[in-house]
N, C-alpha and C positions, 0 to 999 in steps of 0.2 A: 422624494425622487425629483419633484419639480425643482427644488432648491439646487440639488446637485447638478441637473440638466442645465440650468440657467447660469450657474457658476461656470460649468465646463464650457459653455458658449463663449464665456469672457475670456478663456485662455487663449492667447495668440501665438505662443511660441512654445517649442520643445516638443518632446515625444507626447504622445496621446496618453500613455499611462501616467505620467508625470501630470498631465492636465486633470485626469480623473482624480488623482491623489490631492492635488491642489484644491479642486473644487470640494471634495469631502472635507479637507481641512477648514475650508472657508465656511461650509455649512455648520461645523462644529464650532468655528469661533462665533459665527454670527448667531448662534442659540438655535437655529433651525434643527440641529441634531444634538440631543443632550447625552450626558452619561448614561449608558445602559441602553440607548436606543438602537434598534435593529436596523441594519442598513439593507437595501434591496438584495435579492440573490443576484448572483453574477450574470446569469443569463437575461434577467429582467432589465437590469441596469444597461447591459450592454445593447439590448434591443432598442431601449430609450435613446441612448447616445448614438446609435448607429455604429457601432464599433464592434470588434471581436470580443467574445467572452475572455480570451487570454488577455486581451489588454486590461480589462476591468479586474481580472484575477490578479495580475501583476501589481496593479495599485493597491488592491486590498492586502497583498502580501507585504509590499513596501510598509503600508502604515501599521500593520500587524507587527513587523520586525521592529517598528520604531515605538511600539507601545501605544499609538494612537487608538488603534483598534484591537479587539480580541476576537479570536475565531475559534468555533467549536463545531466539529462534524455533526451534522444533524440538527444543530440549533441555529446555526448561521453566523454572521458577523456583526458584531456591536461595538458602539463606542466605548472606550476602555474605561477602567477605573470603578465601575459599578455595575456588577453583572446582575441580570434579571433573576429572579427567584427560579430555580429550576423546577422544583416540585415541593409538596408539602411532605413527601415521603423521604425517609432517610434510613438506608439500608445498611445494617451493621455489618462490618467485616469479622468473619469468624474463623479466618485461617491465620495462624501466626506463622511468620516466617521462622525457620529453624536454625539453630547454632550447629554446624556441622564442618568436619574437615573434609568431607568428600563434595566437591562443588561442580555439578555438571553444567557445562556452558554449551551444549550441542545446539539446543533449541530454545528460545525464548520461553520462559515460565511466568505467565500471568500472575499478578499479585491479586488476592481478593481484597477488593475495597468496597465490597458490598454487592457484587453481581451474583454471588452464590445466593444469598437470602432473596434477592430479586427473582432469581430462576426458580427458587422453591416456590415463591408466590406465584410465578408464571405457570409452573407445573399444576398447582392447585387450581388455578383458573382454568387451565385446559381441561381438567377433569370434569369440570361442571358443563362442558359443551354438550348439545344435543346428541341422543344415542345415535342417530343417523350418521354423525360424522364418524363412527366407528363401525358402521355396518355396509357402507356402500363405496363403490369406486368413485373417485372424485370426478366431477364434471369439468368440462373444458374451461370454465370460469371460476372454478373453486379457488385458484391460486391468484386471482387478481387482487383480493385485498393485501395478500402478503407481498406481491410484487409492488404494489402501490407503497407499501410501507419500506421496501428497498430503495424506492426513489429517495425517500428522505435520507436514508443512510448514505446514498450517493452524492448528496448535495455538496460535499466537500471536494468533489471531482469535477472539472470542466469537461463534460461529455457532448457537448452539442445538444440539439434537440433530442430527448428521450422520453419516451411513454413506458408505461408498465408493460405494454404488450411486447416491448423489446427485450424483456428480461426472463431469464429462465433460472429457477432454483436448482441448485445441484448439491451433491453430498461433499461440500467442501470445495475449497479452491482449486484442488488438483482435479478434482471430477469436472469442475468448469473448464479447465484446460484442455481435458480429454475431449469434452463436448464441441468446444470450438474447432479443435483439429479435425474431428470427424465430419463436421458440417463444412469444412473448408477443403481439406485435402482431396486430390483426385488422383487416379492413375495407380499402377501397381507399384511405383518407387518413388513418391513424392519427396521432395527436398524441404526440410525446416531448417531455418537459421536461427542460431542463438548467439548470445554475446559469448566471447571467448571464456569468460568466467561468469556462469549463470546457474539459477537455480536447477538442481538435478532433475526436478519433476518435469520440467520441458522435455529433456531427453527421454526420460522414461515413457511418458506419454506417447511421444513421436515413435519410439522403438515398437511399442505396443501395436501400432498402426503401420508398421513395417516401413516407416519413413526413414531416409537418410538424413542425418544431423550434421549441419556444417557450422563452424563456429566463425564469428566475425570479430576481427580485431576491434580493440577499445583504446581510448586514451582517457585523460582526466574528466571528460564531459561524457562519456559514455561511448555509444557506437560511432566509428569512424565512418562518415558518409560515403568517401570515394571507395574505401574497401567493400561496404556494403553492395554498392552498385556493381562492382566487378564480379562479387561472388554470386549476386543475384542473376546477373546475365550468364555467367558461365555455368552455374548450375539449374538455371531455370526455376528457381526457388518459388515455392507457393506461398510460404509463410515465414514472418519473422516474430519471433517469442523475445519479449524484452520487459524491463521493470524499470522505466525512466524516472519514477518517482522517488522510490527507494530501492536503488540496485542491490540485489542479494547476490554475492555477499559483501561487496565492497561499501555500500552506503551512499554511492555517487548519486546525485540528482542531475538528470540531463536537462540543461537550460532550454528556454523556449526556441531560441534560435537554432539550436542543433536538432530539435525535434522538428522543426519545420523543414530543415534540410534532409532529414531522414524520410519524412512524409513526401517529400518531392521526389526521391528515389522511389519510394513504393508507387507513388503515382505513375511515374514512368515506366516502371517494370512490371505493374499489374499484380505485385503480391500483397497479401493481406499481413496485418500487424496486429498481434495478440499482446495487449498490454496486461501484465500481472500487476494489481495495486493492492496486494493484500497486506503489505507491510506499513502502508501510509496510516499514521495515527493523527495527523493534522490536516489543515487544508492542503489542496493541491497547490504547487508553486507554479505550474504551467498547464496549458490545455493538454488532454489526453490524445492519444492517437485517433480515438473516435471522433473527437471534435475536429481534428485536423484531416481525417481521411473519412469522410461520412459514409462512403461505399465499401470501405477496405478495413476499417478501425474496429477491433473487438476488445472489450474490456472485461476483466475478471477481478472479483473481489470477495472478501468474506469477512466475518467477524472473529475469526480463529485467533488472530494475533492481539486483539485488543479487548475482547470479552471473555470468551471462552472456546477452546479448541474441541471441546468434547462433543458438541452437538454436531459438528461436521455439516455445517451449512455454508454454501458458497454461492455466488450469483455470477451469471455470464450475461453480458449485454452485447447484443447483435447490432450491427448497423440495420437501419430501419427496412432497407431492401432485402436484408437476409434473415429477419426475424422469423419467418415461417421455416427456413432451413434449420435454424437453431432448435425452434420448438420441436420440429419433426425428429431430430436427432435425439433429443430427451425422451420424447414419448415412445420412440420406437426401441431406445435403449433400457428405459427403466420406469416408463409409465408416470415420470415425474416424482417428485419428493413425496414422502408420506403425509398425507393430509394433516394428522396432528402436529407434525414437525413443522408444517407450513403456517398452521395457526399459531404455534408457539413463536415462530420467527415474527409473524405480524404482531403479536404481543410485545414482544420485546423492542422491536424497532419502532413502534409508535408511542413509547413511553419517553416522556421527557428526561426521566431519571436515567435512562440508559445513557445518554449523552453526557450527562453530568458524571456518570460513573467512568466513562471514557477519559473524561479530563483528569480524574484521579489516577486512572491507569498510567495515562501519560506523564503525569506527575511523578509517580512512583517510580517508572522506569528511569526518568531523568534523574532521579536521586543516585541510582545505581551507575548510571553513565557518568555523573560527576566523580562518583569514588574511582571508577576506573582511569578517567582521564588525570585526576589529581595523582594518581600512582604510577600510569604508564605514559604520560603526556608528554615525557621527555624523548620517547621513540616516535617512529613513523606510524601514527595512529589516525585512523579516519573515523569520525563520530558525528553524532548530531543527537541532541537531548530527545527529540521525537523519535529516534530509531532504536529499537530494542537489541541491537548488536553493534559491535565495533570491528573494524577491520585493521589487523596490526601487520604491518610489514616488517619482518624480521631483520635484525642488524647482521652484518657480516660476522660470521662464525657459526651461525645457525641455519640448519636446513629445516625446512617444515616439518618433514616426517620425525626427525630427531627431536625437534622440540616439542611436538605433540606427545611423543612417547615419554620424554622427561618430565613433561607437565603432568602427564597422567600419574606417573609414579610418585608425584608430589600431591596427588589429590585434586587435580584440577584437569577436567577433560575438555578438549577444544575440537574444532573442526579444521583440518588441513585444508589449504587451498586446491589440493588436488582433487578433493571431492566436488569442487564445482567446475572442473575443467573437463573437457571430452577426453576419453580414454587415450587418443593419440595427440591430445593438445599439451601445451606447455602451461604450467601453473607457476607464479612466482613463490619465494619463499615467505609465505603470509599465513595467517591463521584469522579465522573468525571467532570472536568472542560473544556469545549469545547473552543477554541478561536473564539471570536465574533469580527471579524475585521471591522464590520459595525459601531462599536462604537469607539469614538476617545480614543486615548491613556489615556487621563485624565479620561474620564469615566469608562474605564476599570480599571485604577489603583485605582480609588476611590471604585469600587466594590471590588477590591482585598483587600483594606483596611478594608472594612466592614466584609469581610470573615475573616481577621485577627483578628478583634476584637471578632468575635464570638468564634474563635478557643482559643483565649486567656481567655475567661471567659465562660467556659461550665456550663451548668446549674446544673450539678449534677456529683457525681462520681459513675461509674458503679461498683457494687459489683463484686468481682472475686470469 
């Protein structure tokens, strides 16, 4: 870190993130950082250089995209071309993708790259824990080790200063969203804002709390700040729910400058921001709203989208000033996660091999994404190899409802854009294709070919 700091001080021109990137390159070229060496955590380097974590994160992202660095959630960022050994344990994959003509692309299906065997081992270790773990209610401090393990899981996100006391374990990401809403919303009819196309779970959680849900317009970078401010003021909104890293369903990543504009709107109008980060499989590309809004930003994540959805474990991270509110909401609602499940979470998230398996899951999803892009790339397709779904805007001649029905008749099940819009909202003629890694590459490619045939032969031209 001393070498990077010294080289950073020598940079005299250009943006700060470029200066950080050049300092790291200089440390590599000069031999102070060798292949496989681990770089300082974003927060630590930002503190040393007296700059924002987002600036360091942007430098790391640039160098990662250039192949100078390699990043892995939970393990950190390394000089590229020779990774450190992950673990002496190698977990065999025992689930084989199936050949089938019926391909369901509603929800991402995670490949077994060894996590099933690892989970079997974790359950076996759980069975050997002391009897009192199965006979008593957990104490207030019983979840601290699991929360500490979650901090490692969250290293890929730029969250600002965070301690394990800021974290509450929940029954999946959806439960975490509900907990945050319960901690934040006040009054008989609070207003929750969502993106005009958004994860339906936001709306369902808000409706359970008798909140009114209002849609905010979007563009190619996410939420439109001017529209957000007008809607927040008109409705006296209390909460914005958003997914800036991997927007569900479109896959948009909101850039740092736009996030700062949105944070400014939240700051001026006093509403909270709930960030759903469940779909991110790699390092964050910009600071989270919790980092940008230390008193108003809430963060939600889980490992359902990259390890296993079956355990239903999620995490809610509160602003430090509101940690007691979040903890009280969980304790009053369900007394906290079952202690054996917390122990299992701690075991999984403290294993080095867990993060190596995540790399394999990301690589496996990427192979399916490439198949889809190679087949459908001639159309208006939004995708990223680190995102387990694609967003397809349909060509003239296709309405989304008709396309989904026709595709299902051909053995391919998709999600219509209407499912991500409010009931009174307008949805584009588009569909989301989730990656199903439980089917073979051959079956997946055949499904993409069938979709391509439909796209090439629309049933009608829609009058403009």
